[in-house]
BATI-145824 format. One record per atom (N, C-alpha, C): residue number from 1; residue in one letter; x, y, z. Coordinates in nm, 4 decimals, m for minus. Example, Ala and Ser with C-alpha at 12.3 -4.5 7.8 and 13.67 -1.06 7.14 Angstrom:
<nodes>
{nr=1	rest=A	u=1.3190	v=m0.5690	w=0.7800} $
{nr=1	rest=A	u=1.2300	v=m0.4500	w=0.7800} $
{nr=1	rest=A	u=1.3200	v=m0.3300	w=0.7800} $
{nr=2	rest=S	u=1.2850	v=m0.2250	w=0.7080} $
{nr=2	rest=S	u=1.3670	v=m0.1060	w=0.7140} $
{nr=2	rest=S	u=1.2900	v=0.0030	w=0.7870} $
</nodes>
This chain:
<nodes>
{nr=1	rest=M	u=19.3971	v=m1.7559	w=5.9970} $
{nr=1	rest=M	u=19.2602	v=m1.7824	w=6.0400} $
{nr=1	rest=M	u=19.2499	v=m1.7501	w=6.1887} $
{nr=2	rest=A	u=19.1463	v=m1.6870	w=6.2254} $
{nr=2	rest=A	u=19.1258	v=m1.6542	w=6.3657} $
{nr=2	rest=A	u=19.0723	v=m1.7769	w=6.4379} $
{nr=3	rest=L	u=19.1509	v=m1.8268	w=6.5329} $
{nr=3	rest=L	u=19.1086	v=m1.9461	w=6.6059} $
{nr=3	rest=L	u=18.9819	v=m1.9205	w=6.6839} $
{nr=4	rest=G	u=18.9672	v=m1.8001	w=6.7368} $
{nr=4	rest=G	u=18.8463	v=m1.7674	w=6.8118} $
{nr=4	rest=G	u=18.7215	v=m1.7862	w=6.7278} $
{nr=5	rest=A	u=18.7266	v=m1.7458	w=6.6014} $
{nr=5	rest=A	u=18.6109	v=m1.7629	w=6.5126} $
{nr=5	rest=A	u=18.5844	v=m1.9103	w=6.4881} $
{nr=6	rest=A	u=18.6915	v=m1.9872	w=6.4708} $
{nr=6	rest=A	u=18.6752	v=m2.1310	w=6.4479} $
{nr=6	rest=A	u=18.6131	v=m2.1981	w=6.5693} $
{nr=7	rest=I	u=18.6596	v=m2.1602	w=6.6873} $
{nr=7	rest=I	u=18.6061	v=m2.2203	w=6.8093} $
{nr=7	rest=I	u=18.4592	v=m2.1823	w=6.8264} $
{nr=8	rest=A	u=18.4253	v=m2.0580	w=6.7973} $
{nr=8	rest=A	u=18.2852	v=m2.0168	w=6.8083} $
{nr=8	rest=A	u=18.1977	v=m2.0982	w=6.7139} $
{nr=9	rest=L	u=18.2484	v=m2.1272	w=6.5964} $
{nr=9	rest=L	u=18.1719	v=m2.2076	w=6.5011} $
{nr=9	rest=L	u=18.1557	v=m2.3508	w=6.5503} $
{nr=10	rest=L	u=18.2630	v=m2.4062	w=6.6053} $
{nr=10	rest=L	u=18.2592	v=m2.5451	w=6.6512} $
{nr=10	rest=L	u=18.1732	v=m2.5612	w=6.7757} $
{nr=11	rest=A	u=18.1698	v=m2.4613	w=6.8584} $
{nr=11	rest=A	u=18.0978	v=m2.4718	w=6.9855} $
{nr=11	rest=A	u=17.9477	v=m2.4818	w=6.9667} $
{nr=12	rest=G	u=17.8976	v=m2.4645	w=6.8475} $
{nr=12	rest=G	u=17.7541	v=m2.4694	w=6.8230} $
{nr=12	rest=G	u=17.6962	v=m2.6082	w=6.8179} $
{nr=13	rest=C	u=17.7734	v=m2.7123	w=6.8481} $
{nr=13	rest=C	u=17.7196	v=m2.8485	w=6.8439} $
{nr=13	rest=C	u=17.6015	v=m2.8603	w=6.9385} $
{nr=14	rest=S	u=17.4949	v=m2.9162	w=6.8906} $
{nr=14	rest=S	u=17.3696	v=m2.9239	w=6.9646} $
{nr=14	rest=S	u=17.3736	v=m3.0335	w=7.0693} $
{nr=15	rest=T	u=17.3082	v=m3.0069	w=7.1807} $
{nr=15	rest=T	u=17.2923	v=m3.1103	w=7.2829} $
{nr=15	rest=T	u=17.1467	v=m3.1176	w=7.3253} $
{nr=16	rest=T	u=17.0568	v=m3.0930	w=7.2311} $
{nr=16	rest=T	u=16.9149	v=m3.0952	w=7.2643} $
{nr=16	rest=T	u=16.8630	v=m3.2372	w=7.2707} $
{nr=17	rest=S	u=16.7582	v=m3.2544	w=7.3452} $
{nr=17	rest=S	u=16.6933	v=m3.3853	w=7.3553} $
{nr=17	rest=S	u=16.5847	v=m3.3951	w=7.2494} $
{nr=18	rest=P	u=16.5572	v=m3.5144	w=7.2015} $
{nr=18	rest=P	u=16.4521	v=m3.5285	w=7.1013} $
{nr=18	rest=P	u=16.3150	v=m3.5081	w=7.1643} $
{nr=19	rest=S	u=16.2239	v=m3.4560	w=7.0845} $
{nr=19	rest=S	u=16.0877	v=m3.4449	w=7.1340} $
{nr=19	rest=S	u=16.0135	v=m3.5726	w=7.0992} $
{nr=20	rest=T	u=15.9271	v=m3.6132	w=7.1885} $
{nr=20	rest=T	u=15.8504	v=m3.7347	w=7.1625} $
{nr=20	rest=T	u=15.7037	v=m3.7003	w=7.1651} $
{nr=21	rest=S	u=15.6303	v=m3.7580	w=7.0746} $
{nr=21	rest=S	u=15.4867	v=m3.7354	w=7.0724} $
{nr=21	rest=S	u=15.4198	v=m3.8430	w=7.1560} $
{nr=22	rest=P	u=15.3014	v=m3.8152	w=7.2097} $
{nr=22	rest=P	u=15.2342	v=m3.9116	w=7.2966} $
{nr=22	rest=P	u=15.2096	v=m4.0451	w=7.2278} $
{nr=23	rest=G	u=15.1931	v=m4.0463	w=7.0966} $
{nr=23	rest=G	u=15.1626	v=m4.1701	w=7.0266} $
{nr=23	rest=G	u=15.2855	v=m4.2508	w=6.9879} $
{nr=24	rest=T	u=15.4053	v=m4.2015	w=7.0197} $
{nr=24	rest=T	u=15.5277	v=m4.2710	w=6.9815} $
{nr=24	rest=T	u=15.5438	v=m4.3972	w=7.0654} $
{nr=25	rest=S	u=15.5678	v=m4.5058	w=6.9993} $
{nr=25	rest=S	u=15.5852	v=m4.6334	w=7.0667} $
{nr=25	rest=S	u=15.7229	v=m4.6399	w=7.1315} $
{nr=26	rest=Q	u=15.7338	v=m4.7103	w=7.2433} $
{nr=26	rest=Q	u=15.8612	v=m4.7306	w=7.3093} $
{nr=26	rest=Q	u=15.9507	v=m4.8234	w=7.2275} $
{nr=27	rest=T	u=15.8925	v=m4.9077	w=7.1443} $
{nr=27	rest=T	u=15.9687	v=m5.0036	w=7.0657} $
{nr=27	rest=T	u=15.9896	v=m4.9487	w=6.9257} $
{nr=28	rest=K	u=16.1054	v=m4.8920	w=6.9029} $
{nr=28	rest=K	u=16.1361	v=m4.8341	w=6.7731} $
{nr=28	rest=K	u=16.2018	v=m4.9387	w=6.6850} $
{nr=29	rest=S	u=16.1871	v=m4.9203	w=6.5572} $
{nr=29	rest=S	u=16.2553	v=m5.0056	w=6.4615} $
{nr=29	rest=S	u=16.4053	v=m4.9805	w=6.4730} $
{nr=30	rest=V	u=16.4848	v=m5.0849	w=6.4695} $
{nr=30	rest=V	u=16.6288	v=m5.0705	w=6.4825} $
{nr=30	rest=V	u=16.6884	v=m5.0070	w=6.3573} $
{nr=31	rest=S	u=16.6333	v=m5.0329	w=6.2428} $
{nr=31	rest=S	u=16.6895	v=m4.9853	w=6.1178} $
{nr=31	rest=S	u=16.7125	v=m4.8343	w=6.1144} $
{nr=32	rest=P	u=16.6161	v=m4.7495	w=6.1520} $
{nr=32	rest=P	u=16.6428	v=m4.6053	w=6.1511} $
{nr=32	rest=P	u=16.7526	v=m4.5651	w=6.2496} $
{nr=33	rest=V	u=16.7616	v=m4.6327	w=6.3629} $
{nr=33	rest=V	u=16.8669	v=m4.6031	w=6.4594} $
{nr=33	rest=V	u=17.0033	v=m4.6358	w=6.3994} $
{nr=34	rest=C	u=17.0124	v=m4.7491	w=6.3336} $
{nr=34	rest=C	u=17.1395	v=m4.7893	w=6.2719} $
{nr=34	rest=C	u=17.1797	v=m4.6923	w=6.1616} $
{nr=35	rest=A	u=17.0848	v=m4.6522	w=6.0792} $
{nr=35	rest=A	u=17.1146	v=m4.5578	w=5.9716} $
{nr=35	rest=A	u=17.1602	v=m4.4239	w=6.0298} $
{nr=36	rest=A	u=17.0921	v=m4.3776	w=6.1334} $
{nr=36	rest=A	u=17.1294	v=m4.2507	w=6.1965} $
{nr=36	rest=A	u=17.2647	v=m4.2619	w=6.2663} $
{nr=37	rest=S	u=17.2915	v=m4.3773	w=6.3264} $
{nr=37	rest=S	u=17.4195	v=m4.4005	w=6.3918} $
{nr=37	rest=S	u=17.5333	v=m4.3970	w=6.2893} $
{nr=38	rest=D	u=17.5129	v=m4.4620	w=6.1766} $
{nr=38	rest=D	u=17.6140	v=m4.4613	w=6.0698} $
{nr=38	rest=D	u=17.6388	v=m4.3202	w=6.0183} $
{nr=39	rest=A	u=17.5321	v=m4.2441	w=5.9994} $
{nr=39	rest=A	u=17.5453	v=m4.1064	w=5.9490} $
{nr=39	rest=A	u=17.6187	v=m4.0183	w=6.0502} $
{nr=40	rest=F	u=17.5886	v=m4.0375	w=6.1791} $
{nr=40	rest=F	u=17.6552	v=m3.9591	w=6.2823} $
{nr=40	rest=F	u=17.8033	v=m3.9935	w=6.2882} $
{nr=41	rest=S	u=17.8340	v=m4.1218	w=6.2817} $
{nr=41	rest=S	u=17.9735	v=m4.1644	w=6.2821} $
{nr=41	rest=S	u=18.0487	v=m4.1058	w=6.1627} $
{nr=42	rest=A	u=17.9867	v=m4.1086	w=6.0464} $
{nr=42	rest=A	u=18.0499	v=m4.0534	w=5.9261} $
{nr=42	rest=A	u=18.0726	v=m3.9027	w=5.9417} $
{nr=43	rest=S	u=17.9778	v=m3.8326	w=6.0037} $
{nr=43	rest=S	u=17.9948	v=m3.6880	w=6.0218} $
{nr=43	rest=S	u=18.1095	v=m3.6582	w=6.1184} $
{nr=44	rest=L	u=18.1260	v=m3.7419	w=6.2208} $
{nr=44	rest=L	u=18.2380	v=m3.7236	w=6.3138} $
{nr=44	rest=L	u=18.3713	v=m3.7511	w=6.2455} $
{nr=45	rest=T	u=18.3749	v=m3.8546	w=6.1620} $
{nr=45	rest=T	u=18.4969	v=m3.8842	w=6.0859} $
{nr=45	rest=T	u=18.5297	v=m3.7675	w=5.9945} $
{nr=46	rest=N	u=18.4290	v=m3.7142	w=5.9268} $
{nr=46	rest=N	u=18.4497	v=m3.5990	w=5.8397} $
{nr=46	rest=N	u=18.5011	v=m3.4790	w=5.9194} $
{nr=47	rest=F	u=18.4453	v=m3.4581	w=6.0390} $
{nr=47	rest=F	u=18.4912	v=m3.3488	w=6.1238} $
{nr=47	rest=F	u=18.6391	v=m3.3654	w=6.1568} $
{nr=48	rest=K	u=18.6776	v=m3.4861	w=6.2002} $
{nr=48	rest=K	u=18.8180	v=m3.5119	w=6.2340} $
{nr=48	rest=K	u=18.9073	v=m3.4916	w=6.1126} $
{nr=49	rest=D	u=18.8613	v=m3.5372	w=5.9958} $
{nr=49	rest=D	u=18.9403	v=m3.5233	w=5.8738} $
{nr=49	rest=D	u=18.9548	v=m3.3772	w=5.8310} $
{nr=50	rest=T	u=18.8613	v=m3.2934	w=5.8721} $
{nr=50	rest=T	u=18.8646	v=m3.1514	w=5.8377} $
{nr=50	rest=T	u=18.9724	v=m3.0775	w=5.9169} $
{nr=51	rest=L	u=19.0069	v=m3.1280	w=6.0332} $
{nr=51	rest=L	u=19.1028	v=m3.0609	w=6.1213} $
{nr=51	rest=L	u=19.2454	v=m3.0838	w=6.0733} $
{nr=52	rest=K	u=19.2841	v=m3.0068	w=5.9734} $
{nr=52	rest=K	u=19.4181	v=m3.0183	w=5.9162} $
{nr=52	rest=K	u=19.4687	v=m2.8787	w=5.8829} $
{nr=53	rest=P	u=19.5984	v=m2.8646	w=5.8628} $
{nr=53	rest=P	u=19.6527	v=m2.7329	w=5.8288} $
{nr=53	rest=P	u=19.5832	v=m2.6751	w=5.7052} $
{nr=54	rest=G	u=19.5571	v=m2.5470	w=5.7104} $
{nr=54	rest=G	u=19.4958	v=m2.4794	w=5.5973} $
{nr=54	rest=G	u=19.3445	v=m2.4840	w=5.5949} $
{nr=55	rest=V	u=19.2821	v=m2.5463	w=5.6957} $
{nr=55	rest=V	u=19.1364	v=m2.5549	w=5.6988} $
{nr=55	rest=V	u=19.0781	v=m2.4143	w=5.7083} $
{nr=56	rest=T	u=18.9694	v=m2.3929	w=5.6391} $
{nr=56	rest=T	u=18.9038	v=m2.2617	w=5.6426} $
{nr=56	rest=T	u=18.7905	v=m2.2629	w=5.7444} $
{nr=57	rest=V	u=18.7491	v=m2.1462	w=5.7838} $
{nr=57	rest=V	u=18.6372	v=m2.1326	w=5.8762} $
{nr=57	rest=V	u=18.5127	v=m2.1964	w=5.8142} $
{nr=58	rest=E	u=18.4942	v=m2.1764	w=5.6844} $
{nr=58	rest=E	u=18.3776	v=m2.2327	w=5.6167} $
{nr=58	rest=E	u=18.3785	v=m2.3858	w=5.6206} $
{nr=59	rest=Q	u=18.4960	v=m2.4467	w=5.6049} $
{nr=59	rest=Q	u=18.5067	v=m2.5931	w=5.6106} $
{nr=59	rest=Q	u=18.4752	v=m2.6443	w=5.7505} $
{nr=60	rest=I	u=18.5256	v=m2.5763	w=5.8508} $
{nr=60	rest=I	u=18.4974	v=m2.6159	w=5.9893} $
{nr=60	rest=I	u=18.3487	v=m2.5996	w=6.0180} $
{nr=61	rest=Q	u=18.2915	v=m2.4890	w=5.9728} $
{nr=61	rest=Q	u=18.1500	v=m2.4646	w=5.9961} $
{nr=61	rest=Q	u=18.0654	v=m2.5715	w=5.9284} $
{nr=62	rest=S	u=18.0989	v=m2.6067	w=5.8080} $
{nr=62	rest=S	u=18.0241	v=m2.7096	w=5.7361} $
{nr=62	rest=S	u=18.0332	v=m2.8446	w=5.8075} $
{nr=63	rest=A	u=18.1532	v=m2.8820	w=5.8519} $
{nr=63	rest=A	u=18.1725	v=m3.0089	w=5.9228} $
{nr=63	rest=A	u=18.0969	v=m3.0076	w=6.0553} $
{nr=64	rest=R	u=18.1014	v=m2.8961	w=6.1279} $
{nr=64	rest=R	u=18.0293	v=m2.8825	w=6.2538} $
{nr=64	rest=R	u=17.8786	v=m2.8947	w=6.2317} $
{nr=65	rest=D	u=17.8289	v=m2.8314	w=6.1260} $
{nr=65	rest=D	u=17.6858	v=m2.8376	w=6.0962} $
{nr=65	rest=D	u=17.6420	v=m2.9806	w=6.0638} $
{nr=66	rest=Q	u=17.7278	v=m3.0550	w=5.9937} $
{nr=66	rest=Q	u=17.6965	v=m3.1952	w=5.9635} $
{nr=66	rest=Q	u=17.6881	v=m3.2773	w=6.0912} $
{nr=67	rest=V	u=17.7813	v=m3.2543	w=6.1834} $
{nr=67	rest=V	u=17.7797	v=m3.3259	w=6.3119} $
{nr=67	rest=V	u=17.6519	v=m3.2923	w=6.3882} $
{nr=68	rest=R	u=17.6183	v=m3.1645	w=6.3935} $
{nr=68	rest=R	u=17.4981	v=m3.1223	w=6.4666} $
{nr=68	rest=R	u=17.3729	v=m3.1882	w=6.4092} $
{nr=69	rest=K	u=17.3571	v=m3.1851	w=6.2770} $
{nr=69	rest=K	u=17.2382	v=m3.2422	w=6.2136} $
{nr=69	rest=K	u=17.2326	v=m3.3936	w=6.2350} $
{nr=70	rest=A	u=17.3454	v=m3.4609	w=6.2165} $
{nr=70	rest=A	u=17.3488	v=m3.6063	w=6.2335} $
{nr=70	rest=A	u=17.3207	v=m3.6454	w=6.3785} $
{nr=71	rest=Y	u=17.3696	v=m3.5669	w=6.4731} $
{nr=71	rest=Y	u=17.3445	v=m3.5928	w=6.6151} $
{nr=71	rest=Y	u=17.1955	v=m3.5788	w=6.6463} $
{nr=72	rest=D	u=17.1359	v=m3.4706	w=6.6005} $
{nr=72	rest=D	u=16.9920	v=m3.4504	w=6.6220} $
{nr=72	rest=D	u=16.9106	v=m3.5616	w=6.5566} $
{nr=73	rest=D	u=16.9503	v=m3.6024	w=6.4352} $
{nr=73	rest=D	u=16.8813	v=m3.7116	w=6.3658} $
{nr=73	rest=D	u=16.8915	v=m3.8415	w=6.4455} $
{nr=74	rest=L	u=17.0084	v=m3.8669	w=6.5030} $
{nr=74	rest=L	u=17.0275	v=m3.9881	w=6.5835} $
{nr=74	rest=L	u=16.9365	v=m3.9856	w=6.7056} $
{nr=75	rest=L	u=16.9326	v=m3.8723	w=6.7762} $
{nr=75	rest=L	u=16.8468	v=m3.8643	w=6.8942} $
{nr=75	rest=L	u=16.7010	v=m3.8862	w=6.8577} $
{nr=76	rest=N	u=16.6580	v=m3.8291	w=6.7470} $
{nr=76	rest=N	u=16.5191	v=m3.8467	w=6.7031} $
{nr=76	rest=N	u=16.4916	v=m3.9911	w=6.6641} $
{nr=77	rest=A	u=16.5854	v=m4.0565	w=6.5977} $
{nr=77	rest=A	u=16.5661	v=m4.1954	w=6.5549} $
{nr=77	rest=A	u=16.5696	v=m4.2911	w=6.6736} $
{nr=78	rest=A	u=16.6553	v=m4.2623	w=6.7705} $
{nr=78	rest=A	u=16.6733	v=m4.3540	w=6.8833} $
{nr=78	rest=A	u=16.5548	v=m4.3514	w=6.9794} $
{nr=79	rest=G	u=16.4962	v=m4.2352	w=6.9990} $
{nr=79	rest=G	u=16.3844	v=m4.2266	w=7.0932} $
{nr=79	rest=G	u=16.4236	v=m4.2869	w=7.2269} $
{nr=80	rest=D	u=16.3463	v=m4.3847	w=7.2728} $
{nr=80	rest=D	u=16.3747	v=m4.4497	w=7.4002} $
{nr=80	rest=D	u=16.4489	v=m4.5822	w=7.3845} $
{nr=81	rest=A	u=16.4834	v=m4.6189	w=7.2621} $
{nr=81	rest=A	u=16.5566	v=m4.7439	w=7.2395} $
{nr=81	rest=A	u=16.6974	v=m4.7319	w=7.2983} $
{nr=82	rest=A	u=16.7414	v=m4.8321	w=7.3681} $
{nr=82	rest=A	u=16.8765	v=m4.8382	w=7.4255} $
{nr=82	rest=A	u=16.9106	v=m4.7096	w=7.5001} $
{nr=83	rest=K	u=16.8235	v=m4.6686	w=7.5898} $
{nr=83	rest=K	u=16.8360	v=m4.5398	w=7.6580} $
{nr=83	rest=K	u=16.9724	v=m4.5203	w=7.7240} $
{nr=84	rest=A	u=17.0248	v=m4.6209	w=7.7881} $
{nr=84	rest=A	u=17.1546	v=m4.6057	w=7.8553} $
{nr=84	rest=A	u=17.2645	v=m4.5741	w=7.7546} $
{nr=85	rest=R	u=17.2594	v=m4.6389	w=7.6384} $
{nr=85	rest=R	u=17.3606	v=m4.6133	w=7.5354} $
{nr=85	rest=R	u=17.3427	v=m4.4755	w=7.4732} $
{nr=86	rest=V	u=17.2178	v=m4.4350	w=7.4533} $
{nr=86	rest=V	u=17.1903	v=m4.3014	w=7.4000} $
{nr=86	rest=V	u=17.2412	v=m4.1970	w=7.4991} $
{nr=87	rest=D	u=17.2196	v=m4.2203	w=7.6282} $
{nr=87	rest=D	u=17.2681	v=m4.1276	w=7.7301} $
{nr=87	rest=D	u=17.4209	v=m4.1188	w=7.7274} $
{nr=88	rest=A	u=17.4878	v=m4.2301	w=7.7036} $
{nr=88	rest=A	u=17.6342	v=m4.2298	w=7.6942} $
{nr=88	rest=A	u=17.6804	v=m4.1486	w=7.5728} $
{nr=89	rest=V	u=17.6077	v=m4.1602	w=7.4617} $
{nr=89	rest=V	u=17.6410	v=m4.0808	w=7.3428} $
{nr=89	rest=V	u=17.6187	v=m3.9324	w=7.3735} $
{nr=90	rest=K	u=17.5072	v=m3.9004	w=7.4405} $
{nr=90	rest=K	u=17.4801	v=m3.7608	w=7.4774} $
{nr=90	rest=K	u=17.5929	v=m3.7058	w=7.5636} $
{nr=91	rest=S	u=17.6354	v=m3.7840	w=7.6629} $
{nr=91	rest=S	u=17.7418	v=m3.7404	w=7.7526} $
{nr=91	rest=S	u=17.8716	v=m3.7168	w=7.6758} $
{nr=92	rest=A	u=17.9071	v=m3.8083	w=7.5886} $
{nr=92	rest=A	u=18.0295	v=m3.7929	w=7.5091} $
{nr=92	rest=A	u=18.0187	v=m3.6719	w=7.4164} $
{nr=93	rest=Q	u=17.9013	v=m3.6506	w=7.3585} $
{nr=93	rest=Q	u=17.8794	v=m3.5351	w=7.2701} $
{nr=93	rest=Q	u=17.8940	v=m3.4055	w=7.3490} $
{nr=94	rest=Q	u=17.8414	v=m3.4028	w=7.4718} $
{nr=94	rest=Q	u=17.8533	v=m3.2829	w=7.5547} $
{nr=94	rest=Q	u=17.9989	v=m3.2560	w=7.5904} $
{nr=95	rest=K	u=18.0762	v=m3.3606	w=7.6176} $
{nr=95	rest=K	u=18.2186	v=m3.3432	w=7.6469} $
{nr=95	rest=K	u=18.2922	v=m3.2924	w=7.5236} $
{nr=96	rest=F	u=18.2529	v=m3.3427	w=7.4065} $
{nr=96	rest=F	u=18.3116	v=m3.2967	w=7.2810} $
{nr=96	rest=F	u=18.2845	v=m3.1471	w=7.2629} $
{nr=97	rest=A	u=18.1592	v=m3.1059	w=7.2800} $
{nr=97	rest=A	u=18.1232	v=m2.9646	w=7.2651} $
{nr=97	rest=A	u=18.1975	v=m2.8795	w=7.3681} $
{nr=98	rest=A	u=18.2114	v=m2.9311	w=7.4910} $
{nr=98	rest=A	u=18.2835	v=m2.8579	w=7.5949} $
{nr=98	rest=A	u=18.4316	v=m2.8444	w=7.5590} $
{nr=99	rest=A	u=18.4900	v=m2.9496	w=7.5018} $
{nr=99	rest=A	u=18.6306	v=m2.9439	w=7.4612} $
{nr=99	rest=A	u=18.6508	v=m2.8386	w=7.3529} $
{nr=100	rest=V	u=18.5575	v=m2.8305	w=7.2621} $
{nr=100	rest=V	u=18.5659	v=m2.7293	w=7.1571} $
{nr=100	rest=V	u=18.5603	v=m2.5901	w=7.2206} $
{nr=101	rest=S	u=18.4697	v=m2.5726	w=7.3141} $
{nr=101	rest=S	u=18.4539	v=m2.4426	w=7.3801} $
{nr=101	rest=S	u=18.5733	v=m2.4076	w=7.4683} $
{nr=102	rest=A	u=18.6425	v=m2.5086	w=7.5219} $
{nr=102	rest=A	u=18.7514	v=m2.4856	w=7.6165} $
{nr=102	rest=A	u=18.8835	v=m2.4486	w=7.5510} $
{nr=103	rest=V	u=18.8928	v=m2.4606	w=7.4207} $
{nr=103	rest=V	u=19.0188	v=m2.4262	w=7.3539} $
{nr=103	rest=V	u=19.0395	v=m2.2749	w=7.3685} $
{nr=104	rest=P	u=19.1515	v=m2.2349	w=7.4301} $
{nr=104	rest=P	u=19.1729	v=m2.0920	w=7.4514} $
{nr=104	rest=P	u=19.1912	v=m2.0167	w=7.3191} $
{nr=105	rest=D	u=19.1517	v=m1.8904	w=7.3197} $
{nr=105	rest=D	u=19.1649	v=m1.8074	w=7.2000} $
{nr=105	rest=D	u=19.3094	v=m1.7934	w=7.1551} $
{nr=106	rest=T	u=19.4020	v=m1.8118	w=7.2482} $
{nr=106	rest=T	u=19.5437	v=m1.7958	w=7.2151} $
{nr=106	rest=T	u=19.6043	v=m1.9225	w=7.1544} $
{nr=107	rest=A	u=19.5311	v=m2.0329	w=7.1571} $
{nr=107	rest=A	u=19.5819	v=m2.1585	w=7.1017} $
{nr=107	rest=A	u=19.5776	v=m2.1533	w=6.9493} $
{nr=108	rest=T	u=19.6697	v=m2.2236	w=6.8894} $
{nr=108	rest=T	u=19.6655	v=m2.2368	w=6.7442} $
{nr=108	rest=T	u=19.5791	v=m2.3568	w=6.7107} $
{nr=109	rest=L	u=19.5315	v=m2.3608	w=6.5889} $
{nr=109	rest=L	u=19.4492	v=m2.4740	w=6.5482} $
{nr=109	rest=L	u=19.5266	v=m2.6043	w=6.5649} $
{nr=110	rest=S	u=19.6572	v=m2.6018	w=6.5359} $
{nr=110	rest=S	u=19.7354	v=m2.7252	w=6.5497} $
{nr=110	rest=S	u=19.7426	v=m2.7711	w=6.6950} $
{nr=111	rest=Q	u=19.7389	v=m2.6777	w=6.7899} $
{nr=111	rest=Q	u=19.7390	v=m2.7156	w=6.9310} $
{nr=111	rest=Q	u=19.6061	v=m2.7788	w=6.9710} $
{nr=112	rest=A	u=19.4985	v=m2.7380	w=6.9096} $
{nr=112	rest=A	u=19.3657	v=m2.7864	w=6.9457} $
{nr=112	rest=A	u=19.3272	v=m2.9145	w=6.8737} $
{nr=113	rest=V	u=19.3901	v=m2.9409	w=6.7611} $
{nr=113	rest=V	u=19.3491	v=m3.0522	w=6.6743} $
{nr=113	rest=V	u=19.3471	v=m3.1858	w=6.7460} $
{nr=114	rest=N	u=19.4536	v=m3.2214	w=6.8136} $
{nr=114	rest=N	u=19.4602	v=m3.3532	w=6.8776} $
{nr=114	rest=N	u=19.3522	v=m3.3711	w=6.9827} $
{nr=115	rest=S	u=19.3295	v=m3.2689	w=7.0626} $
{nr=115	rest=S	u=19.2265	v=m3.2766	w=7.1657} $
{nr=115	rest=S	u=19.0883	v=m3.2931	w=7.1033} $
{nr=116	rest=L	u=19.0603	v=m3.2161	w=7.0003} $
{nr=116	rest=L	u=18.9296	v=m3.2248	w=6.9353} $
{nr=116	rest=L	u=18.9114	v=m3.3595	w=6.8668} $
{nr=117	rest=R	u=19.0159	v=m3.4104	w=6.8047} $
{nr=117	rest=R	u=19.0075	v=m3.5431	w=6.7429} $
{nr=117	rest=R	u=18.9826	v=m3.6500	w=6.8486} $
{nr=118	rest=D	u=19.0505	v=m3.6390	w=6.9624} $
{nr=118	rest=D	u=19.0313	v=m3.7366	w=7.0708} $
{nr=118	rest=D	u=18.8875	v=m3.7339	w=7.1211} $
{nr=119	rest=E	u=18.8328	v=m3.6145	w=7.1400} $
{nr=119	rest=E	u=18.6952	v=m3.6039	w=7.1882} $
{nr=119	rest=E	u=18.5972	v=m3.6597	w=7.0850} $
{nr=120	rest=A	u=18.6212	v=m3.6334	w=6.9565} $
{nr=120	rest=A	u=18.5352	v=m3.6889	w=6.8513} $
{nr=120	rest=A	u=18.5445	v=m3.8410	w=6.8518} $
{nr=121	rest=A	u=18.6644	v=m3.8942	w=6.8753} $
{nr=121	rest=A	u=18.6821	v=m4.0396	w=6.8822} $
{nr=121	rest=A	u=18.6065	v=m4.0980	w=7.0015} $
{nr=122	rest=N	u=18.6024	v=m4.0256	w=7.1141} $
{nr=122	rest=N	u=18.5270	v=m4.0721	w=7.2308} $
{nr=122	rest=N	u=18.3780	v=m4.0791	w=7.2001} $
{nr=123	rest=V	u=18.3281	v=m3.9811	w=7.1246} $
{nr=123	rest=V	u=18.1876	v=m3.9841	w=7.0840} $
{nr=123	rest=V	u=18.1637	v=m4.1056	w=6.9954} $
{nr=124	rest=Q	u=18.2574	v=m4.1311	w=6.9038} $
{nr=124	rest=Q	u=18.2418	v=m4.2468	w=6.8152} $
{nr=124	rest=Q	u=18.2444	v=m4.3781	w=6.8926} $
{nr=125	rest=A	u=18.3236	v=m4.3869	w=6.9992} $
{nr=125	rest=A	u=18.3263	v=m4.5087	w=7.0805} $
{nr=125	rest=A	u=18.1911	v=m4.5311	w=7.1485} $
{nr=126	rest=A	u=18.1330	v=m4.4250	w=7.2036} $
{nr=126	rest=A	u=18.0007	v=m4.4369	w=7.2661} $
{nr=126	rest=A	u=17.8963	v=m4.4730	w=7.1609} $
{nr=127	rest=L	u=17.9109	v=m4.4176	w=7.0435} $
{nr=127	rest=L	u=17.8196	v=m4.4471	w=6.9337} $
{nr=127	rest=L	u=17.8308	v=m4.5934	w=6.8913} $
{nr=128	rest=S	u=17.9513	v=m4.6456	w=6.8908} $
{nr=128	rest=S	u=17.9730	v=m4.7861	w=6.8583} $
{nr=128	rest=S	u=17.9024	v=m4.8772	w=6.9590} $
{nr=129	rest=D	u=17.9096	v=m4.8396	w=7.0871} $
{nr=129	rest=D	u=17.8397	v=m4.9171	w=7.1902} $
{nr=129	rest=D	u=17.6896	v=m4.9156	w=7.1669} $
{nr=130	rest=L	u=17.6366	v=m4.7997	w=7.1276} $
{nr=130	rest=L	u=17.4940	v=m4.7899	w=7.0967} $
{nr=130	rest=L	u=17.4594	v=m4.8799	w=6.9789} $
{nr=131	rest=S	u=17.5392	v=m4.8745	w=6.8745} $
{nr=131	rest=S	u=17.5147	v=m4.9567	w=6.7560} $
{nr=131	rest=S	u=17.5159	v=m5.1056	w=6.7903} $
{nr=132	rest=N	u=17.6105	v=m5.1452	w=6.8732} $
{nr=132	rest=N	u=17.6186	v=m5.2851	w=6.9167} $
{nr=132	rest=N	u=17.4972	v=m5.3238	w=6.9998} $
{nr=133	rest=D	u=17.4517	v=m5.2315	w=7.0850} $
{nr=133	rest=D	u=17.3403	v=m5.2597	w=7.1738} $
{nr=133	rest=D	u=17.2090	v=m5.2770	w=7.0963} $
{nr=134	rest=V	u=17.1916	v=m5.2004	w=6.9901} $
{nr=134	rest=V	u=17.0683	v=m5.2129	w=6.9095} $
{nr=134	rest=V	u=17.0893	v=m5.3067	w=6.7911} $
{nr=135	rest=E	u=17.2028	v=m5.3760	w=6.7917} $
{nr=135	rest=E	u=17.2352	v=m5.4809	w=6.6951} $
{nr=135	rest=E	u=17.2354	v=m5.4328	w=6.5501} $
{nr=136	rest=C	u=17.3108	v=m5.3267	w=6.5268} $
{nr=136	rest=C	u=17.3272	v=m5.2767	w=6.3904} $
{nr=136	rest=C	u=17.4225	v=m5.3658	w=6.3136} $
</nodes>
């Protein structure tokens, strides 16, 4: 498997901000945030579980796409609720995406796995803080 192709696929993790409409209330229901937080955490766990010997580009791409969608869903659900915690999740997600991009083309997937798992775990820790803050 070409590591460069895998890294290009992984680097597509989104870091966009949610759009808010003028009529959106500052006080969001906690339930959608908790559901989105759980889905994002599950997608990160799935991503980490995908990083094993024999993984295909398609499997990595699918796991990356799940993380991207769950992340965007979380940002949309969170809105302005627990802004400091959401910002911490954004920061951790950006570091995760940067770690994926920083893996050199000459590295083997096994060399990159631990670093990528660690970065995914850091995102999950920030996500846990968000979940605790909005009382999931």
